[in-house]
N, C-alpha and C positions, 0 to 999 in steps of 0.2 A: 177332807183337806179343802180349804178355800183358796181359790186362785183368782187373782185380779189380772185381766188382760187389758192392757192399754194399747190401743192400735186399731187396725181396720176391723170394724165390727163383722163378725162372722168368719174371720180367717181360721180361727181354731176349729170350727165345725167344718169348714170347707176343706182343710188340708190335713186333718188328723185322720189317721186310719181307723176304721170302725172297731178294730180289736182294742182300742184304748179305752172304751167304755166311759165315755165322758160323763154319763150319768152318775158315775161313782164320786164325782167331784162337785163341789158348790163353785160355779164359774160365774164371775162377774165381768161382763164384756163392756168396755168403756171406750169411746173414741179418744184418740191422742189429745185433742184440743179440749177436753173436759176440764173444768176448773178444779184446782187441788182440793177445794172445800167439798165438792161433790165426790171426788175420788175417795176422800177419807170417809165421808158420810156412808158410802156404800162398801168400801173395802178396807177400812182401818184394820180389821182383824184378819186380813189375808196372810196366809203363810208363804205364798208365792206370788211374785209379779212376773208375768210374761209381757215384754214391752217391745214395741216398734223400735227398730235399730237406731232411729234418728230422733226419737221423742226424748226430751229432757226428763231426767228424774232427779229432783233436788235432794240435798241433805235434809231439808226440812221435812219433806214428804216421807223419806225413809225413816227419819227419827220419830215420826208420828205413828208408825206401824209397829206396835210391840211384838207382834208374833211372826214377823217377817224373817224368813230363813233363807230364801232363794230369790234372786233377781235374774231372770233369763232373757237375754236379748234374742229377739227373733232372727237376727242376722249376725254378721260377723263383727260389725261396728258396736263399740260400748262407750265411746267418748262422750256422749250425752248424758251418761249415768255417773252420779258422784260416787265413784268407786271407793274413794277414801273414807267417806261417811259410812258406806256399807261395810268396809273392813273393820272400822272402828267398833261396829255392832256385831261382828262376827258373822255377817250375812254374806253368802257366796253370790258373787256376780259372775255369770257364765255367758259365753257367746255360742254361736252356732258354727264354730271353726270348720272350714271346708264345705259347709252346706251349699254354698253358691259357687264353688270353684270352677266347675265345668261350665256353668251358665255365663260367669263373668269372662272366662277365657274365651267363649264363643263371641261375646260382645266385643272383646278386645281385637279378635281376629276380624270381626265384621268392620270395625273402625279402621284397623291397619289397611284392610283391602280397599275400604272406602276412600281413604285419603290417597293411597297409592294409585288408584284408578280414577281419582277425582269423580266418584260416582254420582254425587248430587248434581254437579254442574254438567256432567255429561248426559244425565237424564234430561236435563233442561235443553240441552243442545238438540236433542232428538225432537223434543216437543216444539221447539221453536224453528224447525226446519234447518238446522245447521249441521246435521249429521256428517255430510261429506267434508265440510271444511275442517271440523274438529278431527275427524278420522285422518284426513291427509296432513294435518298439522303435526299429529303425533308420529306419522311415518316420516315426515320431512326432518323433524328434530330428532327423533330416536330417543325419546325421553319417557316412555311409557315402560314401566318396570314391574317385574314379578317379585313376589316376597322373597324368592330365591336369590334375587339380586341384591338383597338388603343385608346390612349388618345391624342386628337389632339388639338393643340394651334393655334389660329389664332391671328396674329399680325395685328392690324387694324380691325375695325368693320364697315366699310362702305357697300355700296350696294352689292359688290362682295363677301365680307366675309359673309354677312348674307345669301346670296344665297348659299354659300358653307355650312354654318351651318344648313340650311334648309334641304340640301340633306344628310348631315352626320347624322342627326336625323333619316332619313329613314334606314340608314345602322346600326344604333345603336351605333355609336361611342360616346364615352364621350368627350364633346367639351368644351373647354375654350377659352376665348379671352382676349386680352388686347388692349386698346385704350385710348387715352388721355381723352376721354369723355366716361363715362360709358353710356350704352344704358339703357332705361327705363326697369324696372323690367318686364313689360308685354311682351316686345320684347325678353328679355332673355328667359322667360318662353315658349313663342311661338316657338322659335328656338332651345331650348334645349342647350343653351350655357350660361355658367357661367363666371363672370368677375374674373380675377386674376391679381394682379400686375405683371409686365413683369418678374422679376427674379423668382417669385414663378411659373409662368406659364411655363417657360423654364424647370425648374426642374421637373414639374409635368407631362409633356407630352412627349411622344416618337415620335411625328410628329409634326413639326412646318411649318406653311404656312404663307407666307408674303403677306400683302394686304395693303401697305402704298404707298403714293406718294413720289416722290423725293423732299425733302426740305433740307435746310442746317441742320436740326435736324436728318433727317432720312438717310442722305448720309453716307454709310458704317456703319450704326447702327449694321449690322450683322458682327461682328468682332471677335477677338479672345476671348474677354470677354463674348460676347453672346454665343459663341459655348461652352466655359467652363461651363456655367450655364445649358446646356442641358445634357439630360441623355446620357450615353454611348450607342452607337449603335442606335441612333435616326435617323429619316428621315427628310429631309429639302426640302421644296417646295417653289419655287419663280415664281409667275406668275405676280409680280407687275413691278419692274424695276431693271435691273442689278446694277444700281448705289447704291442701298441700301445694297449691299453685298461687303465686302472686300474680293475679290475673292482669294487672297492668304491665307487669314485666312480660307476660305472654303476648300482649298487644304489641309492646315494643319489638319483641322478637319477629313477629309476623311483618311489622313495618319495615324492619331493617333487612328482611330476607334471610335472617338466621333460620327461621322456620319457613318451609315451604307450605305446610298445612298442618292442622291440628284436628284431632278427633276426640271428642270430649263427651263422656257419658254423665259427667257430674260437674256442677259448678259450685262455687262458694256461695253460701247464703240462699240455699234452697228452701222454700220453693222459689223458682226464678220468676221475677216479675218483668214487665215490659220496660223498666228502667235500668236492667241489669247492664253493666258496661259491655258485656261480651255479645249482647243482642242489640247493640246500638253502634255498630260499626260502619265504616264507609263501605260501599258496594264491593270495592277491590278486596278489602279485608274480610268482609262478610262471606265471600265465595271460598275463602281458604280455611274455613272452619266447618267440620260436620259435627252436629250435635245429636245425642240421643237422650231421652228424658230420664236418665237414671234407672234404666230398666235391666241393666245387666244381670242383677241378681235376683229378680223377681219372677223367675219362671215357676211353673206349677211344680216341678220336680224339686226345685230349690226350697220352696215352702214345705213341702212334704218332708224332705230331709231335715229341715229346721225343727219341725214339731217332733219328729222322732227323737231328735236330740233332747228337746225340751221335756218330752215325757219321760224319757230315760233318766234324766237329771232329777225330775220330780220324784220319781220312784226311789232314787238313791237317797235323797234327802229324807223322804218319809221313813226310810229304813235306817236313818242315822248313819248313812254312808257319805263319803265325799263325792260330789258330782264331777262330771267331766267338763274340761275346757274352763276351768276357773281363771278369771282374768284380774282379780283384785289381791292376789298374793296372800290368801289366808289358807 
């Protein structure tokens, strides 16, 4: 079986377990920025594509590969793949559902604690000789909080959000969630998370964390109306996708004081350049955002789980069976 890998060269060899016997496959390993003409020159007859989760895969490219049976995202995201074109050809598109749940949940908690404790600015306070002034300021104001002091709203309640809820239960936070489909009551009880409609959740919580994929319905769902429904001085966390946030609305929410701080693992239009609006803010707004470089889901263990899913699906397709985690409805 011929497999075309479009992504970080060497990832398959680095994160695949030796038991998979890669030598049994014809593997073409090509970087994400390779022109379509070269992709086709080397991999037109591939039966499987394994692709980086944010690398575009067009209808034209899919249509030019007559033997293609499976397109496997290395991650959870699949919005850069033309899933409609694949479905029309009867090609399975699958993702790595759950492969990065624990990793992204950890990154979410890192950012939650980071904004709550103002970690970056407090680090700078010590480095610039202001330790005592900052410490005494917290004691005088009484505004340094614990996660257990917070009421936290999770938007989306898939594998990642459920891992977050599980951890928040340990911290003693009061947790609510909103999702298009309500979870079974036993899951809610186990994780200590109660369902609320979106508008009610936004007004009830002082920290909001986003856990939805990018779809036409979720693109820029976090907008001026969304922020207006939140409590004044709230915290906002995004470890999902930058495209679900109207970033100019986010700036306005920081300017107005609607948001105290934001913790962002992802921005719209990645890779982020020096001209991005969120890295060109005034010093006052700049200190109220903590960034991380979209690393929530790229741990070693996440990639290993991803390739376990991929090889399992490749074997199923080779045997004429339906693969796991099909996302294009066929």
